[in-house]
Backbone as JSON, one array per atom type, in Angstrom:
{
  "sequence": "MRYLIAVGLLLAAPKGAQAAYCSEPSAPYCAEQYGEFDDGYEFERCKSEMESYRADVESYLDCLREASEQALSEYNDAVESFNRRARGY",
  "N": [[143.19, 146.59, 132.38], [140.95, 145.44, 133.63], [138.96, 146.49, 132.01], [139.35, 145.12, 129.58], [138.66, 142.52, 130.31], [135.93, 142.83, 130.9], [134.95, 143.54, 128.37], [135.57, 141.21, 127.01], [133.89, 139.39, 128.32], [131.42, 140.45, 127.62], [131.46, 140.11, 124.85], [131.47, 137.38, 124.78], [128.98, 136.67, 125.54], [125.76, 135.18, 124.85], [124.12, 135.51, 121.63], [122.11, 138.37, 121.24], [121.91, 138.73, 123.95], [123.13, 141.02, 124.91], [121.31, 143.13, 124.51], [119.44, 142.64, 126.45], [120.39, 143.77, 128.74], [119.9, 146.44, 128.63], [118.39, 148.75, 130.39], [115.65, 150.68, 130.8], [115.61, 153.82, 132.28], [113.7, 155.37, 134.91], [111.94, 158.43, 135.31], [112.71, 160.7, 137.95], [110.69, 160.78, 140.88], [110.29, 163.25, 142.03], [110.34, 165.03, 139.94], [107.95, 164.8, 138.69], [105.97, 165.76, 140.27], [103.49, 168.17, 141.29], [103.37, 171.75, 141.69], [105.38, 174.16, 143.51], [108.78, 173.82, 144.72], [109.33, 173.02, 148.14], [111.46, 174.05, 149.59], [114.91, 175.18, 149.44], [116.56, 172.95, 149.86], [115.0, 170.77, 149.02], [114.75, 171.44, 146.33], [117.48, 171.3, 145.48], [118.02, 168.6, 146.0], [116.25, 167.34, 144.21], [117.23, 168.37, 141.83], [119.73, 167.13, 141.79], [118.89, 164.47, 141.56], [117.75, 164.64, 139.02], [120.01, 165.15, 137.46], [121.35, 162.73, 137.78], [119.48, 161.1, 136.58], [119.61, 162.05, 133.93], [122.19, 161.15, 133.24], [121.73, 158.41, 133.46], [119.86, 158.05, 131.4], [121.43, 158.7, 129.18], [123.28, 156.59, 129.3], [121.53, 154.47, 128.87], [120.66, 155.02, 126.24], [123.1, 154.73, 124.9], [123.5, 151.99, 125.32], [121.31, 150.95, 123.87], [122.04, 151.78, 121.3], [124.39, 150.3, 120.93], [123.31, 147.73, 121.07], [121.61, 147.77, 118.84], [123.46, 148.11, 116.8], [124.84, 145.71, 117.06], [122.79, 143.89, 116.45], [122.32, 144.61, 113.78], [124.78, 143.96, 112.66], [124.79, 141.18, 113.06], [122.61, 140.54, 111.43], [123.62, 141.33, 108.91], [125.76, 139.52, 108.69], [124.31, 137.12, 108.55], [122.96, 137.52, 106.11], [125.13, 137.61, 104.34], [126.08, 134.99, 104.69], [123.86, 133.54, 103.75], [123.84, 134.41, 101.08], [126.3, 133.35, 100.18], [125.72, 130.62, 100.35], [123.64, 130.54, 98.51], [125.0, 131.07, 96.17], [126.39, 128.78, 95.99], [128.72, 128.38, 97.44]],
  "CA": [[143.02, 145.15, 132.38], [139.56, 145.17, 133.98], [138.17, 146.85, 130.84], [139.46, 144.04, 128.61], [137.89, 141.38, 130.81], [134.52, 143.15, 130.74], [134.66, 143.46, 126.95], [135.6, 139.8, 126.67], [132.67, 138.76, 128.82], [130.32, 140.95, 126.82], [131.52, 139.48, 123.54], [131.23, 135.96, 124.94], [127.57, 136.46, 125.86], [124.99, 134.67, 123.72], [123.55, 136.51, 120.73], [120.92, 139.03, 121.75], [121.97, 138.93, 125.41], [123.53, 142.38, 125.22], [120.14, 144.0, 124.54], [118.7, 142.37, 127.67], [120.93, 144.58, 129.82], [119.47, 147.83, 128.46], [117.28, 148.97, 131.3], [115.17, 152.06, 130.67], [115.46, 154.47, 133.58], [112.46, 156.1, 135.19], [112.11, 159.81, 135.77], [112.56, 160.83, 139.41], [109.35, 161.13, 141.37], [110.22, 164.68, 142.34], [110.15, 165.8, 138.7], [106.58, 164.64, 138.2], [105.04, 166.33, 141.23], [102.98, 169.51, 140.96], [103.63, 172.8, 142.66], [106.75, 174.61, 143.7], [109.57, 173.13, 145.74], [109.08, 173.56, 149.48], [112.62, 174.81, 150.06], [116.12, 175.02, 148.64], [117.06, 171.6, 150.0], [114.19, 169.92, 148.14], [115.15, 171.79, 144.96], [118.81, 170.76, 145.22], [117.92, 167.14, 145.98], [115.61, 166.96, 142.96], [118.17, 168.71, 140.77], [120.72, 166.06, 141.8], [118.22, 163.29, 141.0], [117.59, 164.88, 137.58], [121.32, 164.97, 136.85], [121.57, 161.28, 137.74], [118.54, 160.58, 135.56], [120.19, 162.38, 132.63], [123.3, 160.21, 133.02], [121.13, 157.08, 133.23], [119.25, 158.05, 130.06], [122.53, 158.64, 128.22], [123.78, 155.21, 129.33], [120.5, 153.64, 128.24], [120.73, 155.25, 124.8], [124.33, 154.08, 124.43], [123.24, 150.56, 125.31], [120.42, 150.66, 122.74], [122.83, 151.94, 120.08], [125.27, 149.13, 120.82], [122.47, 146.56, 120.78], [121.13, 147.85, 117.47], [124.62, 147.85, 115.94], [125.09, 144.27, 117.15], [121.72, 143.22, 115.69], [122.56, 144.88, 112.36], [125.95, 143.17, 112.28], [124.34, 139.79, 112.97], [121.78, 140.45, 110.22], [124.5, 141.38, 107.74], [126.47, 138.24, 108.64], [123.36, 136.12, 108.07], [122.73, 137.77, 104.67], [126.34, 137.15, 103.64], [126.08, 133.53, 104.73], [122.81, 133.11, 102.83], [124.28, 134.67, 99.7], [127.32, 132.35, 99.87], [125.02, 129.35, 100.11], [122.85, 130.68, 97.28], [125.95, 130.99, 95.05], [126.99, 127.46, 96.01], [130.06, 128.39, 98.07]],
  "C": [[141.56, 144.78, 132.68], [138.66, 145.44, 132.79], [138.18, 145.72, 129.82], [138.67, 142.82, 129.03], [136.41, 141.63, 130.6], [134.11, 143.06, 129.28], [134.62, 142.0, 126.51], [134.35, 139.08, 127.13], [131.47, 139.2, 128.01], [130.29, 140.27, 125.47], [131.22, 137.99, 123.63], [129.76, 135.65, 125.25], [126.83, 135.94, 124.64], [124.4, 135.8, 122.89], [122.27, 137.07, 121.34], [120.96, 139.31, 123.25], [122.33, 140.36, 125.76], [122.31, 143.29, 125.35], [119.36, 143.81, 125.84], [119.19, 143.24, 128.83], [120.59, 146.06, 129.68], [118.23, 148.04, 129.32], [116.87, 150.44, 131.25], [114.97, 152.69, 132.04], [114.11, 155.18, 133.7], [112.79, 157.5, 135.68], [111.95, 159.85, 137.29], [111.16, 161.29, 139.78], [109.22, 162.64, 141.56], [109.96, 165.53, 141.09], [108.71, 165.77, 138.21], [105.53, 165.17, 139.17], [104.62, 167.72, 140.77], [103.35, 170.5, 142.05], [105.11, 173.12, 142.77], [107.46, 173.73, 144.72], [109.33, 173.81, 147.08], [110.24, 174.43, 149.96], [113.82, 174.52, 149.14], [116.69, 173.62, 148.69], [116.31, 170.65, 149.06], [114.55, 170.17, 146.68], [116.49, 171.15, 144.61], [118.8, 169.23, 145.14], [117.31, 166.67, 144.65], [116.52, 167.26, 141.78], [119.23, 167.61, 140.65], [120.13, 164.78, 141.21], [118.04, 163.43, 139.49], [118.92, 164.72, 136.85], [121.67, 163.49, 136.75], [120.7, 160.63, 136.67], [119.08, 160.85, 134.16], [121.32, 161.4, 132.29], [122.77, 158.81, 132.74], [120.5, 156.98, 131.84], [120.35, 157.97, 128.99], [123.12, 157.22, 128.15], [122.81, 154.26, 128.64], [120.54, 153.79, 126.72], [121.98, 154.64, 124.19], [124.13, 152.57, 124.32], [122.36, 150.17, 124.13], [121.17, 150.78, 121.42], [123.73, 150.72, 119.86], [124.48, 147.89, 120.46], [121.99, 146.59, 119.33], [122.27, 147.62, 116.48], [124.94, 146.36, 115.92], [124.05, 143.51, 116.32], [121.94, 143.41, 114.19], [123.75, 144.07, 111.85], [125.57, 141.7, 112.13], [123.47, 139.57, 111.74], [122.67, 140.42, 108.98], [125.3, 140.09, 107.59], [125.56, 137.14, 108.1], [123.09, 136.28, 106.58], [123.94, 137.3, 103.87], [126.41, 135.63, 103.58], [125.04, 132.96, 103.76], [123.26, 133.27, 101.38], [125.38, 133.69, 99.29], [126.68, 131.02, 99.55], [124.26, 129.41, 98.8], [123.75, 130.59, 96.05], [126.65, 129.64, 95.01], [128.37, 127.4, 96.62], [130.0, 127.72, 99.41]]
}
C-alpha cells in the first residue's frame, strides 16, 4: 500500500520535478586519500563507505534513467500532439 501511495505522489508531481530528485553522490573521503590504511578498522570502515557509495551510485543512475524516460515520453507526447494539430485533428 505504501508503494502505491509513493508512486501516486511521484506521478502527481509537476513535469520535470522527478529529475530534480536525482542527487549525484560523492565518493567517500577515505577513497581519495593517499597512502595505505592505518589499520584493519580503517580499511573496513572505508570498505563499508565504498559499498554504500556503490548503492548510492546505482540509485542515482536509476533515477537518471527514469527521468530520461519521462522526458522522452513527454517529448513523444508533444510530437504526437503537434502532428495532430498539423493534420487538423
